[in-house]
Structures are given as C-alpha cells and as structure tokens.
C-alpha positions in Angstrom: 0.0 0.0 0.0 1.2 3.5 -0.8 0.3 6.3 1.6 1.8 9.8 1.1 4.6 8.2 -0.9 5.5 5.7 1.8 5.1 2.0 0.9 3.9 -0.6 3.4 4.3 -4.2 2.5 1.3 -6.2 3.6 -0.3 -9.5 2.7 -3.5 -9.3 0.6 -5.4 -10.6 3.6 -4.3 -7.7 5.9 -4.9 -5.0 3.3 -8.3 -6.1 2.1 -9.5 -8.1 5.2 -10.6 -10.8 2.8 -9.1 -14.2 3.9 -10.6 -15.9 0.8 -9.5 -13.3 -1.7 -7.1 -14.8 -4.3 -4.8 -12.8 -6.5 -1.8 -13.6 -8.6 0.1 -10.8 -6.8 0.1 -11.3 -3.0 1.4 -7.8 -2.5 -1.2 -5.3 -3.6 -0.9 -1.6 -3.8 -3.5 0.9 -2.9 -2.9 4.6 -3.4 -4.4 7.2 -1.0 -5.3 10.4 -2.9 -6.7 13.7 -1.7 -9.5 15.7 -3.4 -8.6 19.3 -2.6 -11.9 20.8 -4.0 -14.2 18.6 -1.9 -11.7 18.0 1.0 -11.7 14.2 1.3 -9.3 11.3 0.9 -10.0 8.4 -1.4 -8.2 5.1 -2.4 -7.3 3.9 -5.8 -6.5 0.3 -6.6 -7.3 -2.1 -9.5 -8.1 -4.8 -7.0 -11.0 -3.1 -5.4 -13.4 -4.1 -8.2 -12.4 -7.7 -7.8 -13.5 -7.8 -4.2 -16.7 -6.0 -4.9 -15.8 -2.5 -3.6 -17.3 0.4 -5.6 -16.7 4.2 -5.8 -18.6 5.8 -3.0 -18.1 2.9 -0.5 -17.0 4.0 2.9 -13.6 2.5 3.6 -11.7 2.8 6.9 -8.2 1.8 7.7 -6.4 1.1 10.9 -2.6 0.9 11.5 -1.2 -1.5 14.1 2.0 -1.2 16.0 3.9 -3.0 13.2 2.8 -0.6 10.6 0.4 -3.0 9.0 -2.7 -1.4 7.5 -6.1 -3.1 7.5 -8.8 -1.8 5.1 -12.4 -2.6 5.9 -15.6 -1.7 4.1 -18.3 -0.2 6.2 -21.3 -2.5 5.6 -24.7 -0.9 5.7 -27.1 -3.2 7.5 -30.5 -3.2 5.9 -33.4 -3.0 8.4 -36.9 -3.2 6.9 -38.4 -2.1 10.2 -36.2 1.0 10.3 -37.3 1.9 6.8 -41.0 1.6 7.8 -40.3 3.5 11.1 -38.7 6.4 9.0 -41.8 6.5 6.8 -44.2 6.4 9.8 -42.3 9.2 11.5 -42.5 11.4 8.4 -46.3 10.7 8.2 -46.7 11.7 11.9 -47.8 8.2 12.8 -47.5 6.7 16.3 -44.2 4.8 16.9 -44.1 2.6 20.0 -40.9 2.5 22.1 -41.7 -0.6 24.1 -44.2 -3.4 23.5 -47.8 -2.4 24.4 -51.3 -2.2 23.2 -53.6 0.4 24.8 -55.5 3.5 24.0 -52.3 5.2 22.7 -51.9 2.9 19.7 -55.1 0.8 19.5 -56.7 2.8 16.6 -53.5 2.7 14.5 -52.9 -0.9 15.3 -56.5 -1.7 14.1 -55.7 0.3 10.9 -52.6 -1.8 10.2 -54.6 -5.0 10.8 -57.0 -3.9 8.1 -54.1 -3.0 5.8 -52.6 -6.5 6.4 -55.9 -8.1 5.4 -56.1 -5.9 2.3 -52.5 -6.6 1.2 -52.9 -10.3 1.9 -56.0 -10.4 -0.4 -54.1 -8.6 -3.1 -51.2 -11.1 -2.8 -53.7 -14.0 -3.1 -55.4 -12.3 -6.1 -52.0 -12.0 -7.9 -51.3 -15.6 -7.2 -54.7 -16.8 -8.5 -54.1 -14.7 -11.7 -50.5 -16.1 -11.9 -49.2 -12.6 -12.2 -45.6 -12.7 -10.7 -45.3 -8.9 -10.6 -48.4 -8.5 -8.5 -47.3 -11.4 -6.3 -44.0 -9.6 -5.7 -45.7 -6.3 -5.1 -48.3 -7.7 -2.8 -45.8 -9.7 -0.8 -43.6 -6.6 -0.3 -46.6 -4.5 0.7 -47.7 -7.2 3.1 -44.2 -7.2 4.8 -44.4 -3.4 5.0 -47.7 -3.3 6.8 -46.7 -6.1 9.2 -43.6 -4.1 10.1 -45.9 -1.1 10.5 -48.0 -3.1 13.0 -44.9 -4.2 15.0 -43.6 -0.6 15.0 -47.0 0.7 16.2 -47.0 -1.9 19.0 -43.3 -1.1 19.9 -42.1 -4.6 19.1 -38.6 -5.2 17.7 -39.4 -7.5 14.8 -35.8 -8.8 14.4 -35.6 -10.0 18.0 -38.9 -11.9 17.7 -37.7 -13.3 14.4 -34.4 -14.5 16.0 -36.4 -16.4 18.6 -38.7 -18.0 16.1 -35.8 -18.9 13.8 -33.9 -20.5 16.7 -37.0 -22.6 17.5 -37.5 -23.7 13.9 -33.8 -24.6 13.5 -34.0 -26.7 16.7 -36.1 -29.1 14.6 -33.0 -29.9 12.5 -31.5 -33.2 13.5 -27.7 -33.8 14.0 -27.4 -34.9 10.4 -28.4 -31.4 9.3 -31.8 -32.5 8.0 -35.4 -32.3 9.3 -36.9 -35.7 9.7 -40.5 -36.3 8.5 -43.1 -39.0 8.8 -44.5 -40.7 5.7 -47.3 -38.2 5.6 -44.9 -35.3 5.6 -45.4 -34.2 9.2 -42.2 -32.9 10.7 -40.8 -35.0 13.6 -39.4 -32.9 16.4 -36.1 -34.1 17.9 -35.1 -33.8 21.5 -33.3 -30.6 20.7 -36.6 -28.8 19.8 -37.8 -26.0 22.0 -40.8 -23.7 21.6 -40.1 -20.0 21.0 -40.3 -18.0 24.2 -41.9 -14.8 22.8 -42.9 -13.6 26.3 -39.3 -13.5 27.3 -38.3 -11.7 24.2 -41.0 -9.0 24.7 -40.1 -8.6 28.4 -36.5 -8.0 27.4 -37.8 -5.2 25.2 -39.6 -3.6 28.1 -43.0 -5.2 28.2 
C-alpha cells in the first residue's frame, strides 16, 4: 500500500480483510489520494473491483504497532423495520418505544390489521391470476404493513424473528436435515424448543 509516498508491504489478507481473496500478486498496492476541491481522501487500486468495492463505498483503515494497514468496508445493515419507522415518523404516525397495546396505539394498530388483510388479499389475487409482478408487489406491501403493525406496538421484529428462527432450527437433527413421517409431518427431535416470545418481549420492556 502506498500512503503519502511511503510503501507498506502487507499481505493481501491484511490489506483487504478478505481471507478468501485470491490474487496472482500477493502484495497489492492501494494509493491514497486527496481531493482538494471537496476535501476528502480516497483510495485507488485495481483490485477493489475484484473484491466488490465500488466508488462511494466507505472504507476505513487502521494501522497496528507493526505498521500493517487493514482496510475494511463499512457495511450498511438493511433493516426493513427502520425503513418503515422512518416513513411512519414522516407521516406523523405513532411509533411505539416498548411493547404495548392500549389507547395510545389501538386505533393505529387496528388500521394496520385492516391493511394487512387488504394486502394479503391482493397477494392472493395476484397468485390466482398467476401474475408474478403482482405477487412480488403484494408480498412486499404485506411485509411493509406487518412491520408497521410491529412498530406501532413497539415490538422489535428482528428480536422476535431471531427467537422464532432458533425454535424452527432446533427441529433440525444432528445430520443437518429435518426428519419427517411418511405423511410429511415434521418430527421434532429432543433438541426442539418452543419460542419464548414472552421472554423476548419482556427483554424489550413489556
């Protein structure tokens, strides 16, 4: 890597933080440049495209005591509930902070229940007409209003999902497969446990 004219010899793993990255040249060079007009630093290297880094990505680097530089790409974690919450706030809708259902959010929660029913019907209609575009649209809209309901109720959807996922995955046997009876019913192994949704909600402040 070249930084202000000084070269640091690093392995490709250290520079790009990609242990599985393969290159014919184990010693890669990245050049740090400065944009004087807009006052920011940026990196140039032919190898960035190979690892999926694009112009505009936020890249940070750290230097350890031995002078080795590690580059890491700041990953943006997508959260559908955050997207819905942002929209609801812009629309001056109620956003719950902790799990609850009372006079503060009952009317809005009822609205979202109606919207869930409406979007579900549209999804089914698209399926019956075998219209893949309407199925995709209806499915996304259905997820949106379900997230809207959870946000109204002050429930962190991801935390509930993690508990439900853990419960479902506990049905997987040691061999990595789910065992079924002849009629297709899933057989629950000894590792199976029911999701403890009450615990999850209490941890969120119920």
